[in-house]
N, C-alpha and C positions, 0 to 999 in steps of 0.2 A: 503494500499499499504506500503512494506516494505520502511524503511527512509533510509537505505545504502545497498549495496550489495559489496560479494567479487570480485573479478577478473572470479572465477571459478563459480560463480554466473551468472555474468552479459553472460559470454561465450554461457550458457547452454540459457539464455534468450534470445539472439543472433541466438542460433542454434534455437529454437523454432520457433521465428520467421521467420528466412528465409525457415528451410525445411519442417516443418507442418503447418505453414500460408501461404507459397507461396511468402512472401514478398522479391523481389530480394533486396540481400544486396547492390546493388547500390544504390536502392532506400532508404536504409535506411543511406547510406552515402550522398547521396544528400541533404537528411533531415539535418543531424546534420553539412556537411558546411553552409547549408544558414541558419541557425540556429547562428552559431557564425559570421556569417557575417554580422548578423542583429545585434546582441549582440555588435561589432565591429563599425556599423555603428552609435550605438549611444554613442558613446564617441567620439568622432569626432566633432567639434566645425562648421569645414570647409571642409567638404569633397573632395570637389574641389580643396583645397591648399592640399590634406594631403596624406602621403607616408606611405604603410605600408610594412612591410616584413616578408613574412613567411617561418619558418624554418621547412622542411619534412624531416620525414625519410622515410623509403622503406618499410612499413608497411599501413596497413590500417588508422592508425593516419595521416600520410601521404598523403594516398588519402584524406580524410577529408580537411585536408589542401589545398590541389588542388583546390576543390571543393568552400572554404572560395576564393582563389582566383578570380576563375571565377566570382563568385558575387557580389563583390569587385571590379574588373575590369568594371565589367557591370552598377555598381554606378559612374563610372567615375574617381573612385580613381587612383592613379599609384601605381601597385604592380610588386614588385621583389620576385618569389619566389626562395628556396635557397635550393635544395637538399642533404642533406649528404649521396651520393649514385651516381650510375650513371644511367642515363636518359635510356640508352636502358636497362639496367636491369629493371627497372620499369616499362615498356613497356612492360612486359612480364607477369605482375601479373595482372591480372584479372579487377577485379571494381578498384584500384587504378591507373595501365596502361591508362585504359579508361578516365579516369578524366586527367590524366598527359598530354595524347594525344590529348585532346580539346584544353589544355591552349598551346599546341605549334603550335595549328591550328588557336588559337585567336592572335599567335604569344607577349603572353605572356611571359618575361624572366624569363629564369629558368636556375640556373648558379650552377654547379658542384661544391662540396665540398668533397675534396676527402682522405683530410691529415691534420696536424695540418697546416701547412704552408697556407693551402688554409683557414682554418678559420681565421688566424690571418689577411690574404689579406681582408676579407670581415668586420671586427669590425667595421671599419671605415665607411663603406656603410650604417649599422645596425646602427651606430650614427648621422646619418642623417634624420633617419625615423619618425614618428611620433607613431607608434605602432609597437609593434613585435607580431607575433603568433607562440606561441609552437605547433607543428604538428609531432615532433620528436619521441615521443613513445609514445603508450597508454597503456591502464590496464594489458597488458599481460607480461609489464617485470617485471624481477622476478631478473636477474642478473644483480653486476654491472654492468653499465654503463662505456663503453670502447671509447677509442679514435675513430677519431675524435672527438664525441661529448661530452667526457666530457672537452676538453678546449672550444669550444663551449659554452658550459652552464654555464661556470665557465667564460667567456667573456659575454657573455648578460647579466648575471648576477652584471656585473660592469658597465652598460652603465645607470642605471637608468631609464629605460625607461619604462612605459606603455607595458607589457606582459600579452597577453589574452591565457590561456592554452588551447588546444581544449581535452576535455571529462577527462585528468588529466595532472597536471604538470609531465613532463619528468623528470623521475626518482625518483620520488616517488612512493612508493610501495604500489599498489592499497591496497592490505591486513591490512598491518602495520601499514604505514605512515612513514614507514623509508627512511632514505634516499639510496640509491640504488649508493653511491661514489660522486652523484652530481645529483642536482635537480633544475631546472625552480624555480624561486621567481616571481610566478603570481601574478601581479594586479586581474587578475579575471580568473576564472575558471569556462568555460563552457560546464557541462556535461551532458552525454546523460540520458536521462531515469530516471534515480536515481542517488542519490549521490553513491560514494562509500565508503567503510569501513574506507582506509586509510585517509581519509578528517579530520578526528576528533579523528585521534591518531596518537601517538608520535610526530613526527614534521610537520606531515600532515597541523594541523591549522597555521603553521607559511609560507608554501609555497604554498596555495592554493589562498591566497589571498579570494576575494567576490567571491561565488561560486552561480554559476544560473545553473538550473535545466531546461531541455528542452526536448520536447515530440519530437520524432523522427518515432513516428508511431506505433513502438511495442505495440498491444493489450494489450491492458489494465486490462485483464484477467489475463494475463501471471504475472503480481506483487502482485495476490492477495492470 
């Protein structure tokens, strides 16, 4: 099995799993989000008293975050979701939209963050949480982080809270480990299927924290 993959190799792995093996993308998303939730549960001494905030972007990484929120809620944990996008836009978007709709049906709070003032207004709320979850950007990010994401990333990094990144710390280049303008300083990175090249290159080792590789049911032969 390969020890690490580039974004292009990971994209091809996902494509083969979905198109050739007919594993629905929403199944992979479900497995990914559940695995992250299980890792978070291991970090909580008293889940019933814990409060977790999940920062979600508009892509599939955000969709993974929605799944994390559902599973944590089902374990009795207080969860708030902060979405850096409009809810109405995400609901149009396939698998992520499906999982966001489930959260809305469950009455899990989803707060939109649309600008820098919105970021500044929620930092105090985030400071009251036990754990923060980074589901802003996935491995596909290759350009510099833009606002209001940049201000949000800088802000949460100053809170010194335990931070769990979903698949990759947002803002870290998957291939090179370069910081794309700003990057989440993760305590733990729960990555899917296989580690990513950038974890061990450039600034990667300083930003990933403890890396846990989890199986999301991509067929094993695709790695060989």
